N, C-alpha and C positions, 0 to 999 in steps of 0.2 A: 772144484778139485783140480789141482795142478799136477801135471806129470812132466817131469824134466828128463829129457832124453839126452844126457850129457855124460861122456866118459869121465870127465874130471869136474864134478859139480862144485868142488870147493874152490875152484879158480875163478868163478864168476863173482864179480863184486857184489857185496851185500846190498848196495844202494840200488842196483839194477833189479834184483829180486824183489826188494820191497816196493819198488815202483810198479812192478807187475802185479803184486798182490793188491795194490791200491787201484788198479785198473778196474773200472766198473763193468767192463764187458765180460760175458761168460766165456771163458777160454778153457777148453777141455785139454788140448794138447799143445805144448809149447816146446819147440826144439831150440834150446839155448846152448850155444857152444862158443868157443873162442875161435878167432880167425885162424890161428895156427893149426887147429884141428881139421880144417877143411882142406880138400884137395884143390889143386890149381884148376880153374875152370868151373868151380861150384858157384851157384847163385846164392845170394843172401841179402837180407835187409839189415839196416842198422837199428831199427825199432819196429815195434809191432804195427804202428800206424803209418809207417813210412810208405811213400808211393814209389820211391826210386829203388831199383833193384841193381845190385852190383855183382860183378864177376871177379872172383879172386884171381890175381895175377901172380907174377914171380916175386920172389923176395929180393930186395935190394940191400946188399950187405953194407954198403957205405952209409945208407940212411937208417938201417935196422928197422925197415918197414916193408909191408907188402903193398904192391901197386894194385889197385882195384879199379876196374873200369865200370862206368855206368852201362847197363845193358841196353838202354835206349839210345845213348849218344856216346860213341866210342872216343870222341875227343875230350870227354869229361872224365876225369879220373881223380881218385883220392889215394893218399898214402896213409895207411892205417898200421898201428902197432900190432904185433902178433897176439897180444893179450886182449884185444878189443872184443867185446861181447857182441855176437851177431845172432840173428834169428833166421832159421832155415825152413820152418814149417809154414809154407804159404803156397798158393796156386799161382802159377805164372802163365 
């Protein structure tokens, strides 16, 4: 059984949801949301099996992307679009 805790569930791409259903692990609760719905400083992963955890940074108007830092290495960062699907239900 999947429980999606998402204020805007229609914005998540259908391919991401179908990939989750094909996942063979028993997942009870999945928090899927878009990057734009998180607050600055929130932790997230880019996939369920990802080992890297990122911290949401500020929005860069000229690039139209959010700056996200790796939680383990602050010199490593990624620039993600606001509609990127992220996962927030994990233990850090």
